[in-house]
N, C-alpha and C positions, 0 to 999 in steps of 0.2 A: 631818897625821894619817897614821898607819901602819896599814895593814890587812893582816892575815894571812889568806890564803885556805887552805882545806883542800886536800889533794892532789887531791881530786875536783873542787873548784871551779877549781883551777889548770888541770887537764886540760880541763875544760869551756871555760874561757876560751881556752886554747891552741888548741883545735879551732876556735873562732870566729875567732881571729886567723889561723890557717892557712888557713881558708876565705875570708878576706877580709871576713868579716862585721864584725869589730872590728879596731881598730888596736893595742890594748894592753890589759893587765890593768886599767889605770886606767879605760879606757873601759868595760870590762865592769862594774866597780864602779859607775861613774857610771850606766850603764844600769840596773843592779839597783836603785840608789837611786831613780831616776826611776820605775821600775815600782812600787816600794814606796810612793812618794809618791802615785802614781795610785791604787793599791789603797786606801791609807788615806783619800784624798779620797772615793772611792766608798763606803767603809765609813761615813764620817761622814755622807754624803748619805743612805745607806740608813737609818742610825739616826735621822736627822732625819725621814725619811719615815715610819718606824715610829712615832716619837713623835707625829707629826701624825695618823696613822691611829688610834692608840690614843685620842688626845684626841677625834677625830671619833666613834669608837664610844662613848666615855664620854659624849659630848654627845647621844647618841641617833641619830646619823647612821649610814648604812650598813645592812647586813643581815647576819645570821648565815648562813653558808654551810653547808648540810648537803646530803646527797643529795636529800632531799625539796625543799629550797628551789631546788636547781639544776633539778630536774624542773619545778617551778612556773615558774621563770624561762624555761626553754626553751619551755614551753607558751605563756607570755605573748608571747615573741618570735615564735613561729609564728603566733599569733592576730593580732598586729599586722601581720605580713607578709601574711597572707591578706586582712586588711581593706584594706591598701594596694593589693594586687593587684586586689581587687574594685573599689575606687574607680578605679583606673587603667583597668580594662576598661570600666567604666561611662562614663568620660569619653571613651574612644576611640570610642564609638558615638554 
């Protein structure tokens, strides 16, 4: 396979070679493809997670997040923390 790099890409690769980061333009292309593969893998994983999340919401799981629901959740967490602290203090005596 023959790959034609733009002048900017060649200069970028040349700087990496001159600094010792890479050994050749071919290595630069290989690294770019490796990074692209990794990005695509993460993209596929994200889309699968998104699909599972949507299915979960469609099945009635989860909760809608609004400013009000976040305030309610924060209040619930504070109350559970207070209750746990009170129980710990009661058990300490």
